[in-house]
C-alpha positions as CSV (number, residue, x, y, z in Angstrom):
1,X,-0.1,0.0,0.0
2,X,1.3,3.4,-0.8
3,X,0.1,6.9,0.3
4,X,-0.4,10.1,-2.0
5,X,-1.2,13.5,-1.1
6,X,-3.7,15.2,-3.4
7,X,-5.9,18.4,-3.3
8,X,-9.7,17.8,-3.6
9,X,-12.2,20.4,-3.5
10,X,-9.7,22.7,-1.8
11,X,-8.9,20.0,1.0
12,X,-5.5,18.4,1.3
13,X,-6.1,14.5,1.4
14,X,-3.8,11.6,2.0
15,X,-5.2,8.7,0.0
16,X,-3.7,5.2,0.9
17,X,-4.2,2.4,-1.6
18,X,-2.7,0.1,-4.2
19,X,-1.8,0.9,-7.7
20,X,-2.6,-1.4,-10.7
21,X,-1.2,-0.8,-14.2
22,X,-3.7,-2.4,-16.3
23,X,-2.7,-3.6,-19.8
24,X,-3.9,-3.4,-23.3
25,X,-6.0,-6.2,-24.7
26,X,-5.8,-8.3,-27.8
27,X,-8.2,-10.2,-30.0
28,X,-8.2,-13.0,-27.5
29,X,-8.0,-10.8,-24.3
30,X,-9.9,-7.9,-23.2
31,X,-7.9,-4.9,-22.0
32,X,-7.7,-4.1,-18.2
33,X,-8.0,-0.7,-17.2
34,X,-5.4,0.8,-14.8
35,X,-6.8,1.5,-11.3
36,X,-5.9,2.8,-7.9
37,X,-7.8,0.6,-5.4
38,X,-8.3,3.0,-2.2
39,X,-8.0,1.7,1.2
40,X,-8.3,4.9,3.1
41,X,-9.0,8.6,2.5
42,X,-7.6,10.7,5.5
43,X,-7.7,14.4,6.5
44,X,-5.6,16.0,9.3
45,X,-4.3,14.0,12.0
46,X,-5.2,10.6,10.2
47,X,-9.0,10.8,10.4
48,X,-10.4,8.5,7.9
49,X,-13.3,10.0,6.0
50,X,-13.9,7.3,3.2
51,X,-17.3,6.5,4.7
52,X,-18.6,10.1,4.4
53,X,-17.7,10.5,0.7
54,X,-20.1,9.5,-2.1
55,X,-19.2,6.8,-4.9
56,X,-18.8,9.7,-7.3
57,X,-16.3,11.4,-4.9
58,X,-14.2,8.4,-4.5
59,X,-14.0,7.7,-8.4
60,X,-12.9,11.5,-8.8
61,X,-10.3,10.9,-6.1
62,X,-9.0,7.7,-7.7
63,X,-8.8,9.6,-11.1
64,X,-6.9,12.6,-9.4
65,X,-4.3,10.1,-7.9
66,X,-3.8,8.3,-11.0
67,X,-3.5,11.4,-13.2
68,X,-1.0,13.3,-10.7
69,X,1.1,10.2,-9.8
70,X,0.9,7.7,-12.6
71,X,0.4,9.6,-15.9
């Protein structure tokens, strides 16, 4: 598990999770999208707020982590 700091809606978050690179498919095998599987989303003093966020917010946070740290 790795941690990344991002800015989301003006708030600095520490996002912990695992990155999966994914791969391109072929005629025989479907492609697998890259993904950052989030375990925890924390604000100041290591307060985990993942249960307070909507599914859409979590999806956007995952996209920010991938764009900022893996692309």
